[in-house]
N, C-alpha and C positions, 0 to 999 in steps of 0.2 A: 597464281596461287588460289587454291580453293578455300573458301571461307565458310565455316559452318556456324549456324546459330542454333542454340538450344533454348527452348522455352520451358520455364518452370511454372507449373500451375499449382496454386495453393487453394485448398478448400478449408474454410474455417468450420468447425463443428461446435455445437453447443456443449457447454461443460456438463459433466455428469452431475448427479444429484449431490454427491459428496463435495465436489469442487465448488458447486454453486453455493452450498451451505457455508463452506469455509470462507468464500469470498464475501458473502453477506455478513458473517461474523466479524471478519477483519474490517470491513467497511464500517460496521456499527461501532466497533472498539475504537477505530481511528477517529470517528466523529465525536465519540464521548471524550477521548483524550484531548482532542482539539478544543472542545468546549470547556473542559476542565482547565486547560492551560489559559484560555481567555478569562474564565471566571476567577482564576488565581492571580490575574493581572501580572503574568510573567513578563519581565522586561529583559531578562538575560537568558542565554541558552542553558545555563546551569539551573536556573529556576524552572524553566520548561522541562528540563530533564528530570528534576525532582518530582514533577507532576506525572509525566508520561511513563516513568519507569514502572509504575504500578499496573499498567495495562499490558495485556498479552498481545504484543505486536512484534513484528520483525524489527531488527535493528534498522533496516532501511526506512520503515514507517516511522519509527521513533525519531530518527534523525531528520526526517522531513518535517516533523512537528516542531523542531527546535528553531 
């Protein structure tokens, strides 16, 4: 039986200016929301949700903060 192996090569490229700016904005908003949740002394997911809902973050990012 003949066995073939294929190799996949991946090259990562730097993000374009727009993607880099969006990533920086998301990171900054995430850090601000996290700090706000700590400052508000949130002890429940519901309390954290009340704080982070004000920030412009994806649902995934908001859920990670809870």
